[in-house]
C-alpha positions as CSV (number, residue, x, y, z in Angstrom):
1,X,-0.2,0.2,-0.4
2,X,2.9,2.5,0.6
3,X,4.1,1.4,-2.9
4,X,0.9,2.4,-4.2
5,X,0.9,5.8,-2.3
6,X,4.2,6.5,-3.2
7,X,2.8,6.1,-6.9
8,X,0.8,8.3,-6.8
9,X,3.0,10.8,-5.4
10,X,5.0,10.4,-8.1
11,X,2.5,10.7,-11.0
12,X,1.4,13.9,-9.5
13,X,4.9,15.4,-9.3
14,X,5.2,14.8,-12.7
15,X,2.3,16.1,-13.8
16,X,1.9,19.0,-12.0
17,X,5.4,19.8,-11.0
18,X,7.4,19.4,-13.8
19,X,4.4,19.5,-16.6
20,X,3.1,22.4,-15.1
21,X,-0.8,20.9,-16.0
22,X,-3.8,20.8,-13.0
23,X,-5.2,17.6,-13.5
24,X,-7.8,15.9,-11.3
25,X,-8.6,12.5,-14.1
26,X,-5.0,11.3,-12.8
27,X,-6.0,9.7,-9.8
28,X,-8.3,7.6,-11.9
29,X,-5.5,5.8,-13.9
30,X,-4.3,5.2,-10.8
31,X,-7.7,3.3,-9.2
32,X,-8.4,1.6,-12.5
33,X,-4.0,0.3,-12.2
34,X,-5.1,-0.9,-8.3
35,X,-8.9,-1.9,-8.9
36,X,-6.6,-4.4,-11.8
37,X,-4.4,-5.8,-8.3
38,X,-7.5,-5.9,-6.6
39,X,-9.3,-8.6,-9.2
40,X,-5.8,-10.3,-9.3
41,X,-5.6,-10.9,-6.5
42,X,-9.1,-11.7,-5.1
43,X,-10.8,-13.1,-8.2
44,X,-7.7,-15.3,-9.6
45,X,-4.8,-15.5,-5.9
46,X,-2.3,-13.6,-7.8
47,X,0.9,-12.5,-5.2
48,X,0.9,-9.2,-4.3
49,X,4.2,-8.9,-6.3
50,X,3.1,-10.3,-9.3
51,X,0.2,-7.7,-9.9
52,X,2.3,-4.7,-9.7
53,X,3.3,-4.9,-13.2
54,X,0.0,-5.8,-14.0
55,X,-1.2,-3.3,-12.8
56,X,0.5,-0.4,-13.8
57,X,0.6,-1.7,-16.9
58,X,-3.0,-1.1,-17.1
59,X,-3.5,2.0,-15.9
60,X,-0.7,3.2,-18.2
61,X,-2.8,2.0,-20.9
62,X,-6.4,3.5,-20.4
63,X,-4.2,6.5,-19.1
64,X,-2.4,6.4,-22.9
65,X,-5.9,5.6,-24.3
66,X,-7.5,8.9,-22.5
67,X,-5.0,11.1,-23.1
68,X,-5.1,10.4,-26.2
69,X,-8.5,9.8,-27.7
70,X,-9.1,13.9,-25.7
71,X,-6.8,15.4,-23.3
72,X,-3.8,15.8,-25.5
73,X,-5.0,18.3,-27.4
74,X,-7.0,20.5,-24.0
75,X,-4.9,22.6,-22.5
76,X,-5.5,24.7,-18.9
77,X,-8.7,24.7,-17.6
78,X,-10.4,23.0,-20.4
79,X,-8.0,19.9,-19.4
80,X,-8.7,20.2,-15.7
81,X,-12.7,19.6,-16.7
82,X,-12.0,16.7,-19.2
83,X,-10.2,15.4,-15.9
84,X,-13.2,16.3,-13.8
85,X,-15.5,15.0,-16.1
86,X,-13.8,11.5,-16.1
87,X,-12.7,11.4,-12.8
88,X,-16.3,11.7,-12.0
89,X,-17.3,8.1,-14.6
90,X,-15.4,6.4,-12.5
91,X,-17.1,5.1,-10.1
92,X,-20.4,4.7,-12.3
93,X,-18.6,2.1,-14.3
94,X,-16.9,0.0,-10.8
95,X,-19.5,-0.2,-8.6
96,X,-21.6,-2.2,-11.8
97,X,-18.8,-5.1,-11.4
């Protein structure tokens, strides 16, 4: 859990500190990876260390897909609004599974 929190802090540092973008939605990609890790552990019985690469790859893939879909064209407050919309939609989809 400490490693996951450290990775979330590192993602925020890269996005806001180096990139200068304010994002509400980077936690969505973190949550996607965490959800995948939990499913792999609970349903398939994987080890916690084995789920880490899978969670990282899934979170990065979802982030790349969403980024290529809309967010690469947006700047400033429009980027923040698009991320807020994305963050709002995640709990609705995760509760249906």
